[in-house]
Structure formats: structure tokens, C-alpha cells
FIDOZA-674004 format. One record per residue (C-alpha): residue number from 0; z, y, x. Coordinates in Angstrom, 3 decimals, padded with zeros to 6 digits. Layout:
REM residues N
 seq       up    north     east
 NUM        Z        Y        X
...
//
This chain:
REM residues 413
 seq       up    north     east
   0 -007.005  031.274  004.277
   1 -004.972  034.467  004.228
   2 -001.661  035.617  005.721
   3 -001.413  032.271  007.511
   4 -001.469  030.360  004.211
   5 -003.461  027.190  004.682
   6 -005.221  025.249  001.943
   7 -004.724  021.598  002.899
   8 -005.997  018.323  001.464
   9 -003.701  015.378  002.203
  10 -004.592  011.748  001.482
  11 -003.628  008.336  002.856
  12 -003.986  004.561  002.595
  13 -007.699  004.372  001.859
  14 -007.997  000.627  002.627
  15 -011.716  000.784  001.912
  16 -012.412 -002.859  002.833
  17 -010.229 -004.431  000.136
  18 -012.580 -006.780 -001.708
  19 -010.289 -008.666 -004.099
  20 -011.424 -009.141 -007.710
  21 -014.998 -009.213 -008.940
  22 -018.417 -009.656 -007.430
  23 -020.972 -007.883 -005.210
  24 -022.758 -004.701 -006.217
  25 -026.513 -005.427 -006.535
  26 -027.536 -001.945 -005.341
  27 -025.483 -001.695 -002.146
  28 -024.797 -005.358 -001.423
  29 -021.122 -004.427 -000.965
  30 -018.263 -006.021 -002.916
  31 -017.740 -004.085 -006.146
  32 -014.130 -003.320 -005.244
  33 -015.197 -001.874 -001.885
  34 -017.585  000.391 -003.806
  35 -014.628  001.465 -005.990
  36 -012.609  002.506 -002.940
  37 -015.608  004.331 -001.474
  38 -016.144  006.204 -004.764
  39 -012.509  007.359 -004.620
  40 -013.025  008.468 -001.023
  41 -016.187  010.353 -002.071
  42 -014.189  012.267 -004.686
  43 -011.734  013.319 -001.972
  44 -014.436  014.439  000.463
  45 -016.339  016.226 -002.323
  46 -013.217  018.179 -003.297
  47 -012.421  019.107  000.311
  48 -015.918  020.564  000.749
  49 -016.089  022.202 -002.694
  50 -012.782  024.101 -002.353
  51 -013.321  024.442  000.634
  52 -009.998  023.510  002.222
  53 -008.925  024.768  005.654
  54 -007.665  021.413  006.848
  55 -007.811  017.717  005.881
  56 -004.883  015.451  006.793
  57 -005.433  011.699  006.604
  58 -002.062  009.949  006.958
  59 -003.318  006.551  008.094
  60 -004.747  003.154  007.063
  61 -008.493  003.600  006.721
  62 -008.847 -000.170  006.331
  63 -006.733 -003.160  005.361
  64 -008.045 -005.154  008.323
  65 -007.340 -004.254  011.944
  66 -010.774 -005.689  012.770
  67 -012.975 -004.174  010.039
  68 -016.561 -005.303  009.648
  69 -019.173 -002.891  011.073
  70 -020.516 -002.341  007.544
  71 -017.175 -000.940  006.396
  72 -016.860  001.166  009.553
  73 -020.301  002.604  008.788
  74 -019.268  003.569  005.241
  75 -016.049  005.226  006.434
  76 -018.026  007.033  009.136
  77 -020.505  008.468  006.619
  78 -017.665  010.224  004.795
  79 -015.984  011.498  007.960
  80 -019.268  012.927  009.251
  81 -019.609  014.911  006.015
  82 -016.289  016.608  006.776
  83 -017.417  017.260  010.340
  84 -020.710  018.775  009.178
  85 -018.777  020.994  006.749
  86 -016.783  022.223  009.801
  87 -013.458  021.277  008.196
  88 -010.824  020.374  010.817
  89 -009.699  016.845  009.971
  90 -006.802  014.953  011.537
  91 -007.100  011.147  011.384
  92 -003.714  009.515  011.904
  93 -003.569  005.892  013.041
  94 -001.704  003.631  010.588
  95 -000.415  000.081  010.923
  96 -003.643 -001.376  009.480
  97 -005.659  000.710  011.961
  98 -003.639 -000.400  014.962
  99 -005.078 -002.980  017.340
 100 -003.294 -006.347  017.052
 101 -003.149 -006.769  020.853
 102 -002.019 -004.385  023.565
 103 -004.866 -002.577  025.314
 104 -007.371 -002.978  022.483
 105 -008.954 -000.013  020.715
 106 -007.721  000.946  017.251
 107 -010.136  001.269  014.324
 108 -010.388  005.092  014.568
 109 -010.907  005.159  018.347
 110 -014.621  006.003  018.233
 111 -014.022  009.441  016.687
 112 -011.944  010.462  019.681
 113 -014.167  008.725  022.226
 114 -017.358  010.393  020.957
 115 -015.656  013.807  020.583
 116 -017.113  014.351  017.108
 117 -016.703  018.055  016.226
 118 -013.773  018.957  013.963
 119 -012.445  015.356  013.843
 120 -009.148  014.845  015.673
 121 -007.674  011.374  016.159
 122 -003.865  011.258  016.273
 123 -002.775  008.021  017.936
 124  000.395  009.136  019.690
 125  003.485  011.262  019.159
 126  002.300  014.800  019.983
 127  002.056  018.423  018.871
 128 -001.420  019.593  017.843
 129 -001.707  023.370  017.998
 130 -004.213  026.163  017.328
 131 -006.050  025.521  020.613
 132 -006.956  021.981  019.449
 133 -007.504  022.606  015.751
 134 -008.949  026.146  015.931
 135 -006.542  027.040  013.100
 136 -003.218  028.941  013.030
 137 -001.221  025.763  012.406
 138  000.891  023.241  014.309
 139  001.104  019.523  013.479
 140  003.556  016.989  014.868
 141  001.921  013.567  014.570
 142  003.760  010.246  014.255
 143  001.242  007.412  014.066
 144  002.330  003.844  013.368
 145  004.651  003.046  016.232
 146  004.781 -000.498  017.564
 147  007.809 -001.425  019.617
 148  005.807 -002.776  022.558
 149  003.867  000.479  022.843
 150  006.986  002.664  022.895
 151  009.534  000.532  024.728
 152  009.169 -001.775  027.731
 153  010.257 -005.401  027.780
 154  012.898 -004.491  030.322
 155  014.411 -001.949  027.916
 156  014.566 -004.423  025.051
 157  015.752 -007.475  027.017
 158  018.897 -008.975  025.540
 159  018.938 -006.671  022.503
 160  018.912 -007.845  018.893
 161  016.143 -006.783  016.528
 162  018.454 -004.244  014.864
 163  019.494 -002.792  018.228
 164  015.853 -002.430  019.305
 165  014.992 -000.630  016.074
 166  017.967  001.692  016.458
 167  016.889  002.627  019.976
 168  013.284  003.085  018.818
 169  014.343  005.370  015.960
 170  016.527  007.412  018.327
 171  013.683  007.756  020.801
 172  011.226  008.906  018.136
 173  013.778  011.375  016.717
 174  014.395  012.797  020.196
 175  010.648  013.096  020.798
 176  010.111  014.900  017.491
 177  013.031  017.268  018.174
 178  011.516  018.147  021.547
 179  008.128  018.917  019.966
 180  009.711  021.106  017.271
 181  011.404  023.147  020.006
 182  008.006  023.817  021.582
 183  006.474  025.016  018.302
 184  005.804  028.666  017.484
 185  008.148  029.620  014.574
 186  005.607  032.193  013.411
 187  003.013  029.546  012.534
 188  003.104  026.870  009.812
 189  004.580  023.605  011.115
 190  003.560  020.278  009.540
 191  004.817  016.745  010.089
 192  002.085  014.100  009.704
 193  003.504  010.563  009.792
 194  002.546  007.021  008.892
 195  005.970  005.547  008.350
 196  008.687  004.666  005.911
 197  011.157  007.459  005.236
 198  014.693  006.698  004.150
 199  014.954  006.817  000.360
 200  011.273  006.209 -000.411
 201  010.453  004.035 -003.439
 202  008.051  001.201 -002.858
 203  004.957  000.272 -004.809
 204  003.664 -003.304 -004.840
 205  002.798 -003.487 -001.142
 206  006.084 -004.409  000.553
 207  004.598 -004.556  004.013
 208  007.413 -002.222  005.064
 209  010.366 -004.541  005.523
 210  013.727 -002.918  006.153
 211  015.166 -004.215  009.386
 212  011.739 -005.033  010.797
 213  010.119 -001.658  011.401
 214  010.725  001.985  012.174
 215  012.352  004.043  009.414
 216  012.422  007.830  009.765
 217  015.727  009.367  008.755
 218  015.935  011.646  005.738
 219  017.417  014.346  007.979
 220  014.369  014.303  010.250
 221  011.925  014.553  007.337
 222  013.919  017.206  005.475
 223  014.332  019.533  008.476
 224  013.717  023.019  007.063
 225  011.606  023.965  010.062
 226  008.808  021.855  008.583
 227  006.595  023.660  006.118
 228  005.015  020.470  004.751
 229  005.609  016.767  005.444
 230  002.442  014.690  004.967
 231  003.210  010.979  004.774
 232  001.294  007.729  004.530
 233  002.101  003.997  004.408
 234  003.773  003.643  000.998
 235  001.264  003.272 -001.827
 236  003.364  004.877 -004.551
 237  002.889  008.654 -004.908
 238  006.191  010.540 -004.621
 239  007.890  013.667 -003.340
 240  011.167  012.811 -001.617
 241  012.587  016.349 -001.685
 242  012.272  017.373 -005.352
 243  011.647  021.144 -005.539
 244  013.339  021.903 -002.230
 245  011.671  023.016  000.989
 246  009.881  021.325  002.642
 247  007.812  019.090  000.338
 248  008.036  015.492  001.640
 249  005.023  013.856  000.052
 250  003.436  010.435 -000.102
 251  000.076  010.861 -001.892
 252 -000.114  007.074 -002.412
 253 -003.162  004.867 -001.976
 254 -006.533  006.033 -003.301
 255 -007.199  002.968 -005.493
 256 -005.038  000.239 -007.004
 257 -004.574 -002.632 -004.599
 258 -003.344 -005.178 -007.152
 259 -001.470 -005.523 -010.447
 260  001.758 -004.382 -008.807
 261  000.247 -000.875 -008.904
 262 -001.102 -001.100 -012.463
 263  001.134  001.711 -013.777
 264  000.617  004.056 -010.838
 265 -001.748  007.027 -010.899
 266 -003.924  007.208 -007.789
 267 -004.962  010.423 -006.096
 268 -004.494  012.935 -003.291
 269 -002.638  016.186 -002.705
 270 -003.791  019.792 -002.403
 271 -001.220  022.057 -000.794
 272 -000.854  025.723  000.068
 273  001.206  025.865  003.252
 274  002.725  028.917  004.912
 275  005.837  029.506  007.060
 276  008.944  028.943  004.939
 277  007.085  028.494  001.667
 278  004.670  025.837  000.425
 279  003.360  024.589 -002.898
 280  001.360  021.477 -003.751
 281 -000.273  019.583 -006.597
 282 -001.224  015.945 -007.095
 283 -004.900  015.452 -008.031
 284 -005.692  012.277 -009.965
 285 -008.724  010.236 -008.968
 286 -011.072  008.434 -011.337
 287 -010.421  004.769 -010.591
 288 -011.210  001.320 -011.956
 289 -009.125  000.418 -015.019
 290 -006.531 -002.357 -014.705
 291 -005.328 -004.050 -017.905
 292 -002.183 -006.181 -017.750
 293 -001.141 -008.054 -020.906
 294  002.037 -010.005 -021.646
 295  001.620 -012.155 -024.725
 296  004.256 -014.189 -026.553
 297  003.942 -016.023 -029.874
 298  006.498 -017.676 -032.139
 299  004.534 -019.918 -034.513
 300  002.614 -022.990 -033.288
 301  000.583 -023.079 -036.507
 302 -000.988 -019.664 -035.734
 303 -000.693 -019.826 -031.939
 304 -004.266 -018.962 -030.896
 305 -004.757 -016.527 -033.782
 306 -001.655 -014.626 -032.617
 307 -002.900 -014.634 -029.020
 308 -006.366 -013.308 -029.923
 309 -004.875 -010.655 -032.206
 310 -002.931 -009.163 -029.269
 311 -005.974 -008.723 -027.045
 312 -007.324 -005.164 -026.535
 313 -010.609 -003.947 -027.973
 314 -013.627 -005.506 -026.238
 315 -015.019 -002.094 -025.328
 316 -011.830 -001.345 -023.384
 317 -012.032 -004.499 -021.261
 318 -015.639 -003.921 -020.202
 319 -015.777 -003.581 -016.377
 320 -011.968 -003.610 -016.196
 321 -009.794 -005.822 -013.986
 322 -007.709 -007.824 -016.434
 323 -004.765 -010.185 -016.389
 324 -003.405 -012.084 -019.391
 325  000.047 -013.617 -019.034
 326  001.065 -016.004 -021.808
 327  004.518 -017.423 -022.439
 328  004.853 -020.406 -024.770
 329  006.638 -023.783 -025.001
 330  005.184 -026.463 -022.752
 331  004.511 -028.797 -025.670
 332  002.154 -026.190 -027.203
 333 -000.280 -026.672 -024.319
 334 -002.803 -028.715 -026.416
 335 -003.048 -025.748 -028.809
 336 -004.186 -023.308 -026.096
 337 -007.927 -022.540 -025.953
 338 -008.477 -020.964 -022.530
 339 -012.270 -020.935 -023.020
 340 -011.833 -018.521 -025.953
 341 -009.868 -016.119 -023.710
 342 -012.460 -016.277 -020.935
 343 -015.275 -015.691 -023.418
 344 -013.477 -012.652 -024.875
 345 -013.227 -011.108 -021.393
 346 -016.782 -012.026 -020.375
 347 -017.720 -008.382 -019.734
 348 -014.618 -007.634 -017.650
 349 -015.063 -007.295 -013.908
 350 -012.299 -009.851 -013.397
 351 -009.986 -011.901 -015.610
 352 -006.901 -013.891 -014.630
 353 -005.111 -016.126 -017.114
 354 -001.539 -016.979 -016.169
 355  000.360 -019.503 -018.263
 356  004.150 -019.562 -018.218
 357  005.166 -022.735 -019.997
 358  008.755 -022.856 -021.204
 359  010.756 -026.055 -021.298
 360  012.084 -026.107 -024.846
 361  013.794 -029.475 -024.824
 362  017.172 -030.258 -023.284
 363  016.808 -031.914 -019.917
 364  018.157 -035.493 -019.909
 365  018.877 -037.159 -016.614
 366  020.115 -040.460 -017.960
 367  023.438 -042.090 -017.169
 368  025.877 -039.453 -015.896
 369  027.663 -041.805 -013.559
 370  024.364 -042.846 -012.000
 371  023.290 -039.271 -011.564
 372  026.477 -038.349 -009.752
 373  025.741 -040.918 -007.044
 374  022.227 -039.603 -006.307
 375  021.688 -037.581 -003.117
 376  020.454 -033.986 -003.715
 377  016.792 -034.695 -002.886
 378  016.560 -037.631 -005.293
 379  018.369 -035.660 -007.977
 380  015.820 -032.838 -007.673
 381  012.903 -035.285 -007.727
 382  014.286 -036.726 -010.964
 383  014.690 -033.259 -012.415
 384  011.054 -032.297 -011.698
 385  009.949 -035.353 -013.695
 386  012.190 -034.604 -016.659
 387  010.758 -031.111 -017.115
 388  007.170 -032.347 -016.842
 389  006.076 -030.513 -013.706
 390  002.620 -031.324 -012.454
 391  002.604 -033.583 -009.404
 392  001.269 -030.963 -006.982
 393  003.775 -028.319 -008.097
 394  006.668 -030.790 -007.918
 395  005.661 -031.828 -004.386
 396  005.616 -028.192 -003.226
 397  009.051 -027.505 -004.725
 398  010.443 -030.701 -003.255
 399  009.235 -029.693  000.218
 400  010.874 -026.285 -000.147
 401  014.091 -027.906 -001.361
 402  014.176 -030.137  001.736
 403  013.991 -027.070  003.962
 404  016.776 -025.292  002.050
 405  019.017 -028.355  002.059
 406  018.400 -028.835  005.760
 407  019.489 -025.262  006.510
 408  022.632 -025.737  004.388
 409  023.531 -028.876  006.363
 410  023.037 -027.044  009.674
 411  025.250 -024.226  008.429
 412  027.985 -026.677  007.406
//
């Protein structure tokens, strides 16, 4: 660190207890996917120590579960203690997946504040962290995940619509942030650390942020030129919302792929050089588990399976990968499909999903037109499900959904 330029490592959305896909690791006893997330976290901690950086900013969501198992808490703790032992100031922001589901309960990062672990600072409220707390010439305004009930009383929200409550909440947060900025020393770097959606952000696969249901920070608040760096978490897709302008407004994204919705996204963290009025940053890619997503279509029933097998990737590539094969073909080709051959081909993959999208190639015939016109909507739909050959369970589920939709239409009328 020189001339008040700070070397910062910024990461977010670790979700280390996600255990979808695959099996358990024989060495650790942990789910293989949990090991993947921990390996990504190790790369981040290793880089922070090797640089070494002046400051680590974690922008929320250590876990996917608000009540993580003690085993996962232990593994997260091992990595945080390494940062503490390296004497690197680290700010742990509380995200929505870290927040306690009930009022008055501890959040998942509480212990680091309770035990006063050196160099680890838990940010669970809107506040300004300064040099006296961090032992660094820097100031950080923290916006953890903000639940309505924690920020506004029932009396204040009584009689208001959901949109009106959110508007008041956003105004209150904006006013609180403005007040903290006024207290900041303009001679020191000023950073915004927030776990929130910012207006204009592009979503990845995880659409847990639903517009109209949660706090959204305005673009004006995030782009305030008094910030020297805006460190965000919550959205899993890496992006900078401010192009090459000052300040950088950066989501580093999640540290591993959560599902196939993120198959095309690079995963990583950010290294930034931050100083008053001028900052630069770079995205560092992490080594992560390979996802392979295939869309296969064929045109000739005589060579159906040969065409399918020809479009599969090399066997060496699928080894230990998480794979999905999506096939589209006419429904009446179903007897030609050899699913066992697909599963055997992907035997060395960590996980394989086969999804079949059967097309209805024939014209649907509902019988006598006059008779059809007299059928009530529910019976007409039930007849339609039969004509297209839907399986009984699938047809029953669609019929139940149709009843609900039709009921709502009748109420509206």
C-alpha cells in the first residue's frame, strides 16, 4: 500500500454448502460439489495471502442455507481463520442467505463478531467502518441484506401496499447512506460494500431477486462519484455496471456454477487498486468444475441413435464433468431411443441428466367439431391431453394447473 492506494480482493456468493449433482468425496466425506466450492474458496484465500492484499471484502452469502450444518460452518471457518492469521483485514457482509429466518435469531456469520476474532469484521447493519476499526486508511459504507421487518416497524407499514413499503424502505436506506457519506473523510478512499440488487444489473440463473419484492438500490446511489469502488454481491453473474467510468460498480459473481443456468459464465473474484478519485480492477478467473450442456436434434429416424451418439463430445472431455443432454425428436420416435447407451457413454461423468423433449408431429384431432364446441373448458383440455399422448401423471398436473387458472379467470369476470 502506497499513497493511500489499497490493494483489495473482492468476492461474493460463496454458497459453500450447495451439494447438487454427484456423490460424496471418499477422502473428506463431504459432497463432491461442496468440495468444489471449497476449492474455489481456497484459491481466493491463497491469492489474498500470496499478493498480499491490504483488504478482503466479502459481499455476502457464505452459504445457501440460513441454517448451515456445523460441518460446513467449520470448513468456512478454516478459511476465514487463515485470513485472520495472515493479519489481512477482512469485512464479512451479511447476505440474504446468511440472514436468520426469524427475528432475534443469530445470522450465520455472527460468531466472528461475537468471538472478536482479530482482523475479521462482521458487517450486519448499515454503518460506516473507518480507519479506527479496520486499522487501514479506508472508509467502507456497508449495506447488508435488509429485511423490511428489521428496518421498519409494523406501525410504519400498516395499511401500505407492498410497493409503497419498498419505496419507503429504499428512501430510508438512501437517506442513511447519504448521511454516512457526509461523515466520511474526503481525503481517504471511500468504498460501498452492499449485498443488494442495483438498478440495471443483469441476472444470471438465480432469480431470487424479484423486482417488486425486495430492496433495489438506485443507479444514482451506486454511481455517486464520491465512491472510489462499489463492491457488490447477490447477483451471480459477473459484471461492471459503470463501464469505464468512475467509480467501478462491480459484481464479482458467484465462485462456482450453481446450475446449468450459469453454464456460460466465468466464475472468479476481483482484485482492485483503490485510491481517492481513481481506481482500477481486474477479474480473476477461478478453476472450476466443467459443465457440459448439449442440445441434440436429429432429422432421420433410420439413423436416429447414430446421429445422437455422433454429436456427443469426446469421452475424455466428459470425465468428472457435470453434463446435461437435451434431445428433441418426434414423440413417435420414442421406441428408437436407447437411453442406456447415453448413460453408459457418460459413465465417467460426475453427473449426467438426460432430458427428452418429444414433439407432437401429427395434427391434433378432437373429433366432431360440433361436439367439441359444447364441451366446458376443463373437459376440452382433458380431451386435448389425451390426443397428444401425454403421460397420465403429466396430464393430471397440467389439468390441476388449468383448473386454478380458469378459476381465477372466472373470479376476474
